[in-house]
C-alpha positions in Angstrom: 97.8 2.5 241.5 100.5 3.0 244.4 103.7 1.0 245.5 103.3 -1.0 248.4 105.3 -0.2 251.6 107.9 -2.4 252.1 108.1 -3.2 255.7 110.9 -5.5 257.0 110.4 -6.9 260.7 114.1 -8.2 261.9 113.9 -11.3 263.9 115.7 -13.9 265.8 113.0 -16.6 266.6 112.3 -14.9 270.2 109.1 -14.4 271.9 109.7 -11.4 271.9 110.4 -11.4 267.9 107.4 -13.4 267.5 105.2 -10.9 269.1 106.7 -8.1 267.0 105.5 -10.1 264.2 102.1 -10.2 264.9 101.9 -6.8 266.3 103.3 -5.6 262.7 101.0 -8.1 260.7 98.2 -7.1 262.7 98.7 -2.9 262.4 99.6 -3.9 258.1 96.9 -2.7 255.5 96.6 -3.3 252.1 99.4 -0.9 251.2 102.0 -2.8 253.5 104.0 -5.9 252.1 105.6 -7.4 255.5 108.8 -9.6 255.1 109.9 -11.1 258.2 113.9 -11.8 258.2 115.9 -14.1 260.5 118.9 -12.7 262.1 120.2 -15.8 262.1 120.9 -15.7 258.5 124.2 -13.8 257.2 122.8 -11.6 254.7 119.8 -10.7 256.8 122.5 -9.9 260.0 124.5 -7.9 257.2 121.0 -5.9 256.1 120.4 -5.3 260.0 124.0 -3.9 260.1 123.6 -1.6 257.2 120.3 -0.2 258.9 122.2 0.5 262.0 120.1 -2.5 263.8 121.6 -3.2 267.4 118.4 -4.5 269.4 115.9 -7.0 268.2 112.8 -7.3 267.0 113.6 -4.1 264.8 111.4 -3.0 262.1 112.4 -1.1 259.0 110.1 0.6 256.7 110.7 1.5 252.8 114.6 0.9 253.8 114.8 2.7 257.2 115.0 2.1 260.4 111.5 3.0 262.2 112.2 5.8 264.9 110.7 3.2 267.6 113.1 0.5 266.8 116.1 2.6 267.8 115.6 2.1 271.8 114.9 -1.8 270.9 110.7 -1.2 271.9 108.5 -1.7 269.8 105.0 0.0 269.8 102.0 -0.1 268.2 101.2 3.9 268.3 104.9 4.5 267.3 104.6 1.5 264.1 101.0 3.3 263.4 103.0 6.8 263.3 105.7 5.6 261.3 103.1 4.6 258.6 102.2 1.0 259.2 98.7 0.3 258.5 98.1 3.6 256.6 97.3 3.3 252.9 99.2 5.6 250.9 
């Protein structure tokens, strides 16, 4: 059995963040463990800083900031290319 892909969605409760959560959850497959993290919590903000997140919403996959999040814009095709929605 393969391990689940860890998908972290960094949000702050804004409408764009909610759209990102819906997008990621809609793309996720049974191999994805999606966790929504609120940047308003100190520990989450520190984790985001450790990843180098400068814009939200942002997505990290298996401990690495997805390339699509480097510029602050999430796109379905870029998230799929990063591995979301593909079985391991």
